[in-house]
FISE-65642 format. One record per residue (C-alpha): residue number from 0; residue in three letters; chain; x, y, z. Coordinates in pm, 1 decimal. Each point is the difference from the previous one (the first is absolute). Last residue first. Layout:
N
NUM / ALA / A / X / Y / Z
...
This chain:
320
319 / PHE / A / -419.5 / 281.7 / -110.3
318 / ALA / A / -143.6 / -348.3 / -48.1
317 / PHE / A / -325.9 / -66.5 / -185.0
316 / THR / A / -196.7 / -322.5 / 43.1
315 / VAL / A / -273.2 / -153.9 / -214.5
314 / SER / A / -165.4 / -301.6 / 160.1
313 / PHE / A / -169.4 / -331.5 / -62.8
312 / GLU / A / -113.8 / -249.1 / 264.1
311 / TYR / A / -161.8 / -340.2 / -9.3
310 / GLY / A / -158.9 / -248.8 / 233.7
309 / GLU / A / -107.2 / -363.2 / 18.8
308 / ARG / A / -104.2 / -216.9 / 294.5
307 / ASP / A / -31.8 / -367.3 / 82.4
306 / THR / A / -115.5 / -110.6 / 343.2
305 / ALA / A / -49.2 / -360.8 / -110.5
304 / ALA / A / 178.6 / -131.1 / 309.9
303 / ALA / A / 97.2 / 263.1 / 257.9
302 / GLY / A / 381.3 / -0.6 / 28.9
301 / ALA / A / 42.7 / 378.3 / 15.8
300 / MET / A / -145.5 / 12.5 / -352.1
299 / ASN / A / -80.0 / -341.3 / -139.5
298 / ASP / A / 77.2 / 136.1 / -348.8
297 / SER / A / 146.5 / 350.4 / -55.0
296 / THR / A / -11.7 / 172.1 / -338.9
295 / ASN / A / 162.1 / 322.5 / -119.4
294 / MET / A / -29.2 / 202.3 / -324.0
293 / ALA / A / 262.1 / 273.5 / -29.7
292 / GLY / A / 55.5 / 359.4 / -99.8
291 / GLY / A / 243.9 / 262.2 / -110.3
290 / ILE / A / 43.4 / 339.6 / -164.1
289 / THR / A / 304.4 / 198.5 / 111.6
288 / MET / A / 58.2 / 368.7 / -75.2
287 / SER / A / 322.8 / 187.9 / 83.1
286 / GLY / A / 154.3 / -70.1 / -340.7
285 / SER / A / -201.5 / -276.3 / -162.0
284 / THR / A / -31.8 / -314.5 / 205.9
283 / PHE / A / -216.6 / -304.0 / -78.4
282 / SER / A / -93.0 / -264.8 / 254.0
281 / ALA / A / -145.9 / -347.9 / -29.2
280 / GLY / A / -158.8 / -259.6 / 222.9
279 / ILE / A / -113.0 / -360.9 / 28.4
278 / THR / A / -63.5 / -112.5 / 355.4
277 / ALA / A / -27.2 / -323.9 / 196.4
276 / SER / A / -111.9 / -117.7 / 342.6
275 / GLU / A / -33.9 / -353.4 / 140.0
274 / GLN / A / -103.4 / -57.9 / 363.3
273 / ASP / A / 39.9 / -361.0 / 104.5
272 / SER / A / -307.6 / -132.7 / 178.4
271 / LEU / A / -50.8 / 16.9 / 375.6
270 / SER / A / -77.8 / -285.2 / 236.8
269 / ALA / A / 223.3 / 159.7 / 269.1
268 / GLY / A / 164.8 / -335.1 / 73.5
267 / SER / A / 169.8 / 6.3 / -340.3
266 / GLU / A / 202.9 / 313.3 / 70.5
265 / PHE / A / -77.0 / 259.6 / -267.4
264 / GLU / A / 162.2 / 13.3 / -344.5
263 / VAL / A / 19.5 / 341.8 / -165.2
262 / GLU / A / 50.2 / 43.0 / -376.5
261 / HIS / A / 113.2 / 305.9 / -196.0
260 / TYR / A / 26.4 / 46.4 / -378.5
259 / ASN / A / 119.3 / 296.2 / -210.8
258 / TYR / A / -19.9 / 65.1 / -376.0
257 / GLY / A / 151.6 / 299.9 / -176.5
256 / ILE / A / -3.6 / 263.1 / -273.2
255 / THR / A / 233.4 / 298.2 / -33.8
254 / LEU / A / -23.9 / 289.2 / -249.2
253 / ASP / A / 222.3 / 312.5 / -8.0
252 / ASP / A / 358.7 / -109.3 / -68.9
251 / ASN / A / -124.9 / -284.2 / -220.7
250 / VAL / A / -189.4 / -326.0 / 40.0
249 / ALA / A / 136.1 / -19.5 / 352.9
248 / TYR / A / -103.8 / -349.8 / 106.6
247 / THR / A / -104.7 / -93.7 / 350.4
246 / VAL / A / 1.4 / -335.8 / 178.2
245 / GLY / A / -131.3 / -99.1 / 338.8
244 / TYR / A / 23.8 / -253.5 / 278.3
243 / ALA / A / -148.3 / -42.1 / 343.3
242 / ILE / A / 2.4 / -279.1 / 258.1
241 / SER / A / -166.7 / 14.4 / 340.5
240 / GLU / A / 4.9 / -192.3 / 325.2
239 / GLN / A / -231.1 / 45.7 / 298.4
238 / ASP / A / -19.6 / -123.1 / 359.9
237 / SER / A / -318.7 / 58.7 / 200.3
236 / ASN / A / -107.5 / -356.0 / 80.9
235 / ALA / A / 81.4 / 34.2 / 371.2
234 / THR / A / 107.3 / 343.2 / 124.1
233 / THR / A / 380.2 / 5.9 / 32.0
232 / ASP / A / 15.2 / 148.1 / -350.9
231 / ASP / A / 262.1 / -73.2 / -264.7
230 / LEU / A / -30.4 / 212.3 / -316.4
229 / ASP / A / 196.2 / -89.5 / -314.4
228 / SER / A / 83.2 / 178.3 / -324.0
227 / SER / A / 138.4 / -112.9 / -338.7
226 / GLN / A / 75.3 / 238.0 / -286.4
225 / VAL / A / 63.6 / -47.5 / -373.5
224 / GLY / A / 107.1 / 243.0 / -270.1
223 / VAL / A / 22.9 / 66.9 / -371.6
222 / THR / A / 94.5 / 318.0 / -185.5
221 / PHE / A / 1.7 / 2.8 / -381.4
220 / GLY / A / 94.5 / 286.1 / -233.0
219 / GLY / A / 365.1 / -101.8 / -19.4
218 / MET / A / 85.2 / -202.4 / 306.1
217 / ALA / A / -136.2 / 73.9 / 346.6
216 / TYR / A / 16.7 / -255.2 / 281.8
215 / THR / A / -196.5 / -14.9 / 323.3
214 / ALA / A / 58.3 / -205.1 / 314.2
213 / TYR / A / -193.4 / -10.2 / 324.6
212 / MET / A / -1.2 / -102.8 / 362.9
211 / THR / A / -264.0 / 54.4 / 267.8
210 / THR / A / -23.2 / -65.1 / 371.4
209 / GLU / A / -267.3 / 50.2 / 265.1
208 / GLU / A / -3.5 / -104.1 / 363.8
207 / GLN / A / -316.1 / 51.4 / 204.4
206 / GLU / A / -53.8 / -21.1 / 374.2
205 / ARG / A / -322.8 / -16.3 / 201.0
204 / SER / A / 53.1 / 103.0 / 361.1
203 / SER / A / -278.5 / -229.1 / 133.7
202 / ALA / A / -201.1 / 288.7 / 147.8
201 / THR / A / 30.6 / 184.5 / -329.6
200 / ALA / A / 212.1 / 294.0 / -112.9
199 / ILE / A / 173.4 / -139.5 / -308.7
198 / THR / A / 373.1 / -69.3 / 27.3
197 / HIS / A / 233.5 / 73.5 / -289.6
196 / ASP / A / 271.0 / -149.3 / -217.3
195 / ALA / A / 74.4 / 125.6 / -350.8
194 / SER / A / 244.6 / -122.3 / -265.5
193 / ALA / A / 109.9 / 113.4 / -345.2
192 / PHE / A / 212.5 / -151.5 / -277.2
191 / GLY / A / 115.3 / 123.3 / -338.9
190 / LEU / A / 150.0 / -67.4 / -340.1
189 / ARG / A / 14.9 / 216.7 / -312.0
188 / LEU / A / 165.9 / -98.3 / -329.0
187 / GLY / A / 15.7 / 239.7 / -297.3
186 / GLU / A / 379.3 / 4.4 / -28.9
185 / VAL / A / 172.1 / -291.5 / 172.1
184 / MET / A / 346.1 / 97.3 / 138.4
183 / GLU / A / -130.8 / 310.8 / 177.1
182 / PRO / A / -247.0 / -208.1 / 196.8
181 / ASN / A / -323.3 / 196.1 / 67.8
180 / ILE / A / -70.8 / -103.5 / 358.6
179 / ASP / A / -282.0 / 101.0 / 237.2
178 / VAL / A / 10.8 / -95.5 / 367.7
177 / ALA / A / -307.6 / 64.7 / 214.1
176 / PHE / A / -71.0 / 55.2 / 368.3
175 / ASP / A / -289.5 / -6.9 / 244.7
174 / MET / A / -74.5 / 151.2 / 338.8
173 / TYR / A / -313.1 / 38.8 / 212.8
172 / SER / A / -7.7 / 101.4 / 365.9
171 / GLU / A / -193.4 / -229.0 / 231.1
170 / ALA / A / -363.1 / -64.8 / 85.0
169 / ALA / A / -102.1 / 64.0 / -358.4
168 / ASP / A / -306.7 / 144.1 / -175.1
167 / SER / A / 71.4 / 372.7 / 42.7
166 / VAL / A / 373.3 / -21.5 / -54.2
165 / HIS / A / 212.4 / 10.6 / 314.5
164 / ASN / A / 321.4 / 176.9 / -108.7
163 / VAL / A / 54.4 / -18.8 / -376.9
162 / TYR / A / 312.1 / -135.9 / -167.9
161 / TYR / A / 88.6 / -57.7 / -367.4
160 / VAL / A / 342.4 / -121.9 / -113.9
159 / LYS / A / 132.1 / 15.7 / -357.4
158 / PHE / A / 314.0 / -155.3 / -150.7
157 / THR / A / 134.6 / 80.8 / -346.3
156 / ALA / A / 205.4 / -214.3 / -239.5
155 / GLY / A / 141.5 / 98.1 / -341.7
154 / GLY / A / 363.7 / -26.4 / 106.8
153 / VAL / A / -75.3 / 207.5 / 308.4
152 / ASN / A / -294.9 / 239.5 / -35.6
151 / PRO / A / -20.1 / 211.4 / 314.6
150 / SER / A / -225.0 / -128.1 / 279.0
149 / THR / A / -365.9 / 88.4 / 45.9
148 / TYR / A / -136.1 / 67.4 / 351.2
147 / ILE / A / -371.4 / 54.2 / 58.5
146 / PHE / A / -138.5 / 128.0 / 332.3
145 / ALA / A / -375.5 / -7.1 / 52.5
144 / ASN / A / -260.6 / 256.6 / 98.7
143 / ASP / A / -293.7 / -163.4 / -182.8
142 / THR / A / -71.2 / -372.0 / -41.3
141 / GLY / A / 171.1 / -331.1 / -62.8
140 / GLY / A / -80.3 / -346.9 / -125.9
139 / GLY / A / 122.2 / -271.4 / -237.5
138 / ASN / A / -146.5 / -57.1 / -346.5
137 / ILE / A / -130.9 / -353.9 / -47.5
136 / VAL / A / -295.2 / 60.0 / -233.8
135 / THR / A / -369.6 / -92.0 / 27.5
134 / PRO / A / -240.1 / 136.8 / -260.5
133 / THR / A / -198.0 / 311.2 / 96.7
132 / GLY / A / -326.5 / 66.5 / 179.0
131 / GLY / A / 78.0 / -154.5 / 335.0
130 / THR / A / 177.7 / 304.5 / 138.6
129 / THR / A / 144.4 / 254.1 / -245.2
128 / THR / A / -337.4 / 165.9 / -42.9
127 / GLY / A / -241.6 / 68.7 / -285.4
126 / ASN / A / -196.8 / -319.8 / 46.9
125 / THR / A / 87.9 / -221.6 / -296.4
124 / ASP / A / 342.9 / 137.7 / -87.5
123 / ILE / A / 183.2 / -129.7 / -310.5
122 / ILE / A / 270.3 / 243.0 / -123.4
121 / ASP / A / 297.5 / -200.3 / 140.1
120 / TRP / A / 62.4 / -373.6 / 35.8
119 / ALA / A / 146.9 / -38.5 / -351.3
118 / GLU / A / 235.7 / 293.2 / 57.6
117 / GLU / A / -54.9 / 331.1 / -179.8
116 / TYR / A / 77.1 / 161.9 / -339.9
115 / ALA / A / 252.1 / -177.5 / -224.6
114 / ASN / A / 98.7 / -268.1 / 247.9
113 / PRO / A / 333.6 / -155.4 / 96.3
112 / THR / A / 34.1 / -194.9 / 327.1
111 / VAL / A / 94.0 / 238.0 / 281.4
110 / ASP / A / -266.9 / -118.6 / 243.7
109 / ASP / A / 43.5 / 58.9 / 375.3
108 / VAL / A / 309.6 / 210.7 / -77.9
107 / ALA / A / -96.2 / 336.2 / 155.4
106 / GLY / A / -208.6 / -180.2 / 261.5
105 / PHE / A / 304.4 / -179.7 / 139.9
104 / ALA / A / 204.7 / 317.8 / 52.3
103 / SER / A / -314.2 / 170.8 / 131.3
102 / SER / A / -195.4 / 221.1 / -235.8
101 / ALA / A / -5.2 / 377.3 / 39.7
100 / GLY / A / -309.9 / 218.2 / 38.1
99 / HIS / A / 6.2 / 168.9 / 337.8
98 / GLY / A / 239.5 / 152.1 / 250.8
97 / ASP / A / 299.2 / -173.9 / -150.9
96 / PHE / A / 327.0 / 61.1 / 181.3
95 / ALA / A / 268.4 / -67.1 / -256.9
94 / LEU / A / 360.8 / -109.4 / 36.9
93 / THR / A / 198.6 / -5.8 / -323.2
92 / GLY / A / 335.1 / -150.7 / -96.8
91 / PHE / A / 308.9 / 14.8 / 225.0
90 / ASP / A / 177.3 / 239.3 / -237.8
89 / GLY / A / -275.7 / 250.7 / 66.0
88 / SER / A / -375.5 / 34.0 / 23.8
87 / LEU / A / -257.5 / 117.9 / 256.8
86 / THR / A / -362.2 / -29.5 / -108.2
85 / ILE / A / -310.8 / 159.8 / 155.5
84 / SER / A / -341.8 / -124.0 / -113.4
83 / TYR / A / -351.3 / 90.5 / -113.4
82 / ASP / A / -277.5 / -173.2 / -196.4
81 / ASP / A / -356.3 / 136.9 / -4.6
80 / LEU / A / -82.5 / 363.6 / 74.0
79 / ALA / A / -339.2 / 76.4 / -152.7
78 / GLY / A / -128.4 / 136.1 / -332.1
77 / GLY / A / -43.6 / -344.6 / -149.3
76 / ASP / A / 369.1 / -63.9 / 51.6
75 / ILE / A / 244.4 / 252.7 / 146.2
74 / GLU / A / 339.9 / -163.9 / 46.2
73 / HIS / A / 263.4 / 120.9 / 244.2
72 / ALA / A / 376.4 / -57.7 / 0.4
71 / LEU / A / 273.3 / 130.8 / 232.9
70 / THR / A / 351.2 / -83.2 / -117.1
69 / ILE / A / 325.2 / 14.2 / 196.4
68 / SER / A / 353.0 / -24.2 / -135.7
67 / MET / A / 325.4 / -111.8 / 160.7
66 / GLY / A / 312.5 / 212.2 / -35.2
65 / ASN / A / 55.3 / 58.5 / 374.0
64 / ASP / A / -141.5 / 354.4 / -11.6
63 / LEU / A / -325.1 / -131.3 / -148.9
62 / GLU / A / -96.9 / 20.3 / -366.5
61 / GLY / A / -349.2 / 89.2 / -115.1
60 / SER / A / -328.6 / -139.4 / -121.5
59 / ALA / A / -361.5 / 117.5 / -14.0
58 / SER / A / -242.1 / -216.3 / -199.4
57 / PHE / A / -361.2 / 66.7 / -92.2
56 / ASN / A / -190.7 / -267.9 / -190.3
55 / LEU / A / -336.5 / 84.2 / -155.0
54 / SER / A / -234.9 / -287.0 / -84.8
53 / ASP / A / -327.6 / -24.5 / -185.1
52 / GLY / A / -205.8 / -300.8 / -104.2
51 / MET / A / -348.7 / 32.8 / -137.3
50 / THR / A / -267.6 / -268.7 / -5.5
49 / PHE / A / -238.2 / -138.6 / -262.0
48 / GLY / A / -203.2 / -315.7 / 69.0
47 / ASN / A / -322.2 / 193.1 / 60.9
46 / GLY / A / -154.6 / -264.6 / 223.0
45 / ASN / A / 163.0 / -341.0 / -3.5
44 / SER / A / -319.4 / -175.6 / 96.0
43 / GLY / A / 4.5 / -354.5 / 128.9
42 / PHE / A / 167.5 / -310.8 / -133.9
41 / GLU / A / 32.5 / 0.6 / -380.6
40 / ARG / A / 351.2 / 149.2 / 16.3
39 / ASN / A / 135.5 / 57.8 / 349.9
38 / ALA / A / 281.1 / 256.9 / -23.9
37 / ASP / A / -159.4 / 186.2 / -291.2
36 / SER / A / 232.8 / 273.7 / -115.9
35 / PHE / A / 37.8 / 324.8 / -192.1
34 / THR / A / 292.9 / 217.2 / 103.3
33 / ILE / A / 92.5 / 361.5 / -74.0
32 / ALA / A / 343.6 / 94.4 / 128.4
31 / ALA / A / 210.5 / 291.3 / 121.8
30 / SER / A / 361.7 / 4.7 / 111.1
29 / GLY / A / 233.0 / 213.8 / 204.8
28 / SER / A / 330.5 / 171.5 / 58.0
27 / VAL / A / 109.8 / 285.3 / 223.9
26 / SER / A / 353.0 / 87.0 / 108.7
25 / MET / A / 147.9 / 203.5 / 284.2
24 / ASP / A / 375.3 / 21.9 / 28.7
23 / ALA / A / 204.6 / 47.6 / 314.5
22 / ALA / A / 316.5 / 160.6 / 128.1
21 / ASN / A / 231.6 / -30.9 / 299.5
20 / VAL / A / -233.1 / -201.6 / 221.7
19 / SER / A / 45.1 / -31.5 / 376.1
18 / PHE / A / -232.5 / -271.5 / 124.6
17 / THR / A / -219.4 / -31.6 / 309.9
16 / ALA / A / -281.8 / 225.3 / -118.0
15 / LEU / A / -60.1 / -153.1 / -338.8
14 / SER / A / -290.5 / 213.2 / -119.2
13 / GLY / A / 126.2 / 330.3 / 143.8
12 / ALA / A / 358.0 / -107.4 / -62.4
11 / LEU / A / -44.1 / 3.2 / -378.5
10 / ALA / A / 196.6 / 319.0 / -47.9
9 / SER / A / 128.3 / 204.6 / -294.5
8 / LEU / A / -239.3 / -151.5 / -250.1
7 / GLY / A / 69.8 / -25.1 / -371.0
6 / ILE / A / -322.8 / -58.2 / -193.1
5 / LYS / A / -60.4 / -266.1 / -256.3
4 / ARG / A / -322.2 / -10.9 / -198.4
3 / LEU / A / -199.3 / -229.9 / -219.2
2 / ASN / A / 241.3 / -286.7 / 39.9
1 / ASN / A / -27.2 / -246.0 / -282.6
0 / MET / A / -115.0 / -350.1 / 76.5
């Protein structure tokens, strides 16, 4: 995105009270979108179907006396303050305090298999919420007011740690980590692993352990990938395993098409059916405009036999 405006500031100390900043820059970027979707095709009313997306990102950054830099970021979305964070960076990497909006280390890589628009388990939403109305996915945890450390790139490898003190649904603090590797000796290859371990606030101190590993490879116009995830739960018959794969093809510099598949297997004692989700999508970019869309299906959603749903979404997005 192109910055609309950059202004030299003589002091940022009013916003970052505990830091001494030599100089700072203020930048603004944003995006706008018109989307038409039906998240639950043939089941219930979709209403108008058209929605508007709007986002303005304000960023103030400057250098500290010790050579490190500090960045304060705010996003206005839908006319209200949405995401916001403070990030300290230097030779050690970056340390961010995320007030709202960032994914955990695990959540950021919960499904990196290639797709041209959205993941196979996305788009479909039967009740308009993120609880019970969407396909199941193993995606870690986390909440607001979290610390996120990202290491420098060493030989193509980066390490990320996410920590939040007493998340709303846990008896203990939550932490996860992820390792992402782009080997310098194999161009186009990406490998990764992430792990999360947390305790849910119940009388029996329910514990969950989640892991995921993935590999993608890009060659020419094709990108292929596979990912395997696992959730172990101390509650009986609550374990889950998932497998995902995808392939995209860049027809040219502007047009990409893709197919993505995601399957979740539930522990046999739960008497649940395997959830199978798939999507076919495409995206076309011309300058700052992107046109994209996808058709998604999810069979036995959340393990409920014969709970088959379809959804679609198409959008036009402008970045500035």
